[in-house]
C-alpha positions as CSV (number, residue, x, y, z in Angstrom):
1,M,73.8,107.4,102.0
2,T,72.0,105.4,104.7
3,V,70.9,101.9,103.9
4,P,67.4,101.2,105.0
5,T,67.4,99.2,108.3
6,T,64.9,96.7,109.7
7,D,64.9,94.4,112.7
8,S,65.5,91.5,110.4
9,D,68.0,91.7,107.5
10,A,69.2,88.6,105.9
11,S,72.3,90.3,104.5
12,D,73.4,91.5,107.9
13,P,72.3,89.4,110.9
14,R,73.3,91.8,113.5
15,S,70.6,93.4,115.6
16,L,69.3,96.8,114.5
17,H,71.0,98.7,117.3
18,E,74.3,97.1,116.5
19,R,74.0,98.1,112.8
20,I,73.1,101.6,113.8
21,A,76.1,101.8,116.2
22,A,78.4,100.5,113.4
23,D,77.2,103.3,111.0
24,L,77.7,106.0,113.6
25,R,81.0,104.6,114.6
26,D,82.3,104.8,111.0
27,E,81.3,108.4,110.9
28,I,83.0,109.2,114.1
29,M,86.3,107.4,113.0
30,S,86.3,108.9,109.7
31,G,85.8,112.5,111.0
32,D,82.4,113.1,109.6
33,L,81.4,113.5,113.2
34,A,84.4,115.4,114.6
35,P,85.7,115.5,118.1
36,G,83.3,117.5,120.3
37,A,80.6,117.4,117.7
38,K,76.9,116.7,118.7
39,L,75.4,113.6,117.4
40,P,72.0,114.0,115.6
41,S,69.1,114.1,118.0
42,T,67.1,111.0,118.9
43,A,64.3,112.2,116.7
44,Q,66.7,112.6,113.8
45,L,68.2,109.1,114.3
46,K,64.8,107.5,114.6
47,A,63.7,109.0,111.3
48,R,67.0,108.2,109.6
49,F,67.1,104.5,110.7
50,D,63.4,104.0,111.0
51,A,64.0,102.7,114.5
52,S,62.3,103.1,117.9
53,N,63.5,105.3,120.7
54,A,64.7,102.3,122.7
55,T,66.7,101.0,119.7
56,I,68.4,104.3,119.3
57,Q,69.2,104.5,123.0
58,K,70.8,100.9,122.8
59,A,72.9,102.0,119.9
60,L,74.1,105.2,121.7
61,Q,74.9,103.1,124.7
62,V,77.2,100.9,122.7
63,L,79.1,103.9,121.6
64,K,79.3,105.2,125.1
65,D,80.7,101.9,126.4
66,E,83.3,102.1,123.6
67,R,84.5,105.4,124.9
68,L,83.7,107.1,121.6
69,V,80.9,109.5,122.8
70,I,79.8,111.1,125.9
71,G,76.2,111.6,127.0
72,R,74.6,113.0,130.1
73,A,70.9,113.3,131.1
74,G,69.3,116.2,129.6
75,A,72.3,117.0,127.3
76,A,73.2,116.1,123.8
77,V,75.5,113.2,123.1
78,T,78.8,114.4,121.9
79,V,81.9,112.8,120.3
80,R,84.8,112.5,122.7
81,E,87.6,115.0,122.1
82,H,90.2,112.1,121.7
83,R,87.7,109.7,120.1
84,Q,90.7,108.1,118.1
85,R,94.4,108.5,118.4
86,T,96.9,108.2,115.5
87,M,100.1,106.4,116.4
88,R,103.2,106.9,114.3
89,P,105.4,103.8,114.9
90,A,108.4,105.4,113.1
91,A,108.6,108.0,115.9
92,F,109.4,105.2,118.5
93,M,112.1,103.3,116.5
94,A,115.3,105.2,117.2
95,P,116.8,104.5,120.7
96,A,116.3,107.1,123.3
97,R,119.2,109.4,124.0
98,P,121.4,108.6,127.1
99,G,119.4,109.3,130.2
100,Q,116.1,110.1,128.4
101,P,112.8,108.1,128.9
102,Y,111.5,105.6,126.4
103,R,110.5,107.3,123.2
104,W,106.9,106.1,123.5
105,L,106.5,108.1,126.7
106,T,108.0,111.3,125.3
107,E,106.0,111.1,122.1
108,A,102.8,110.8,124.2
109,A,103.9,113.9,126.1
110,K,104.2,115.9,122.9
111,R,100.5,115.2,122.3
112,G,99.6,116.7,125.7
113,T,98.8,113.3,127.3
114,Q,100.3,111.5,130.3
115,A,101.7,108.1,129.4
116,H,102.7,105.3,131.8
117,S,104.2,101.8,131.4
118,T,103.6,98.9,133.8
119,L,106.0,96.0,133.7
120,L,103.8,92.9,134.2
121,D,106.3,90.1,133.9
122,V,109.8,89.1,132.8
123,A,110.2,85.4,132.2
124,E,111.8,82.7,130.1
125,V,109.0,81.3,127.8
126,R,108.3,79.4,124.7
127,P,107.2,82.1,122.3
128,P,104.3,81.9,119.7
129,A,105.2,80.2,116.5
130,D,105.4,83.4,114.5
131,V,107.8,84.9,117.1
132,S,109.9,81.8,117.1
133,S,110.2,81.9,113.4
134,A,111.2,85.6,113.3
135,L,113.9,84.9,116.0
136,D,115.0,81.8,114.1
137,L,114.5,79.6,117.1
138,A,114.1,75.8,117.1
139,E,110.6,74.5,117.7
140,S,111.2,73.8,121.5
141,E,113.6,76.7,122.1
142,T,112.7,79.3,124.6
143,A,113.2,83.1,124.6
144,L,113.1,85.9,127.2
145,L,109.8,87.7,127.5
146,R,109.3,91.2,128.8
147,H,105.5,91.8,129.2
148,Q,104.1,95.3,129.8
149,L,101.0,97.4,129.7
150,L,101.0,100.9,128.3
151,S,98.4,103.5,129.4
152,I,97.6,107.1,128.4
153,D,95.8,109.4,130.8
154,G,94.9,106.4,133.0
155,E,93.4,104.2,130.3
156,P,95.0,101.0,129.2
157,V,95.9,101.4,125.5
158,E,98.5,98.7,124.5
159,L,99.5,95.3,125.7
160,V,103.1,94.7,124.7
161,K,105.1,91.4,124.7
162,S,108.7,91.7,123.6
163,Y,110.9,88.6,123.0
164,Y,114.7,88.3,123.0
165,P,117.1,85.5,122.2
166,L,118.4,84.0,125.5
167,A,122.0,84.1,124.2
168,L,121.6,87.9,123.8
169,A,119.6,88.6,127.0
170,R,121.7,86.6,129.6
171,G,123.8,88.6,131.8
172,T,122.1,92.0,130.9
173,A,119.4,94.2,132.3
174,I,116.9,92.7,129.9
175,M,116.6,89.7,132.3
176,D,115.9,92.0,135.3
177,K,112.3,92.4,136.4
178,R,112.5,96.2,136.4
179,K,112.0,99.0,133.9
180,I,114.9,100.0,131.7
181,R,115.7,103.6,131.4
182,G,115.1,104.6,127.7
183,G,113.6,101.2,127.0
184,T,115.2,98.1,125.5
185,P,116.1,99.8,122.2
186,A,118.4,102.0,124.1
187,L,119.9,99.1,126.0
188,L,120.3,97.0,122.8
189,A,122.3,99.8,121.2
190,E,124.5,100.1,124.3
191,L,125.1,96.3,124.0
192,G,126.2,96.6,120.4
193,H,123.0,95.7,118.8
194,P,121.7,98.9,117.3
195,P,118.4,98.7,115.3
196,R,119.1,98.8,111.5
197,L,115.7,97.6,110.2
198,S,112.2,97.2,111.6
199,V,109.5,95.2,109.9
200,D,105.8,95.5,111.0
201,R,103.1,93.0,110.2
202,V,99.7,94.4,111.2
203,S,96.5,92.4,111.4
204,A,93.0,92.9,112.8
205,R,91.9,90.1,115.2
206,V,89.2,89.2,117.6
207,P,90.7,89.9,121.1
208,T,91.8,87.0,123.3
209,Q,90.6,86.7,126.9
210,E,93.8,88.3,128.1
211,Q,93.6,91.2,125.7
212,Y,89.9,91.7,126.4
213,Q,90.5,92.1,130.2
214,A,93.9,94.0,130.1
215,L,92.6,96.6,127.6
216,N,89.2,96.9,129.3
217,L,87.5,96.3,126.0
218,P,83.7,96.8,125.9
219,S,83.0,94.1,123.3
220,D,84.7,91.8,120.8
221,L,85.5,94.7,118.4
222,P,88.7,93.8,116.6
223,V,92.1,94.7,118.0
224,L,95.1,95.8,116.0
225,R,98.0,93.3,116.4
226,T,101.4,94.4,115.2
227,L,104.2,91.9,115.0
228,R,107.4,93.9,114.9
229,V,110.8,92.4,114.1
230,V,113.9,94.5,114.8
231,Y,117.1,93.5,112.9
232,S,120.6,94.7,113.9
233,D,123.9,94.1,112.0
234,D,124.2,91.1,109.8
235,E,120.4,91.0,109.5
236,R,120.2,89.4,112.9
237,S,116.8,89.7,114.6
238,V,117.4,90.9,118.1
239,E,113.9,91.8,119.3
240,V,110.4,90.6,118.3
241,T,107.5,92.5,119.8
242,V,103.7,91.8,119.7
243,M,101.7,94.9,120.4
244,V,97.9,94.9,120.7
245,K,95.7,97.9,120.9
246,A,91.9,98.6,120.5
247,G,91.1,98.9,116.9
248,H,88.2,101.4,117.3
249,L,90.3,103.8,119.4
250,Y,93.7,103.7,117.6
251,E,95.0,103.8,114.0
252,L,98.6,103.5,112.7
253,Q,100.2,106.0,110.4
254,Y,103.1,105.0,108.2
255,E,105.0,107.3,105.9
256,F,106.9,106.3,102.8
257,M,109.3,108.2,100.4
258,P,109.1,107.3,96.8
259,E,112.3,106.0,95.4
């Protein structure tokens, strides 16, 4: 059911074209407008939302900028084939087998996409408070940061910051400013710190300036922020990772077995 829209609505102060884009975005993300499907014509949208042609075009431009739809002059606007990707965090948890690439890369390949990781920095830093708490660090204590950007088919999709206790990282390849074959989970397992438990905390947030630029976001739509704590033997936290991705392009799928 469509809620009547007007240029001025006390209950929703957003401009009319933003509200129209929000309704269409929801239909795209929920699958009512499936990948490859044509959006209703401009005339149909004008009647549905009681809006002018210019307002409809502004709403459609918002969705184009968000990479949800594709439109060309003289052709219908259609939903992108990959309008939203579902990520399954559990598929990346186990360390890669010896000599194999990082599981995030291999899982992307299974979906027919090309994934790439860019290592941005490796440095000793003072982590955010929630990371320090998860690593059980003192207030002024530092940790080792590995900062990378993950891309799929040439588009930036996830900004990743992984933190490690310095006592664990010193003297290992974790400290080196180069990629690690199989990723740090494989290296941690080799060093005698296999993952035994991972705990995710997921929140929706307004993107920071760094996230906005790195992920090439079109607006201040929320990002999904995952704080993942990896525990090894003796319930010791050996890795804490902050992962940020565009909320309108990605969703997370978790699976649970009833006890």
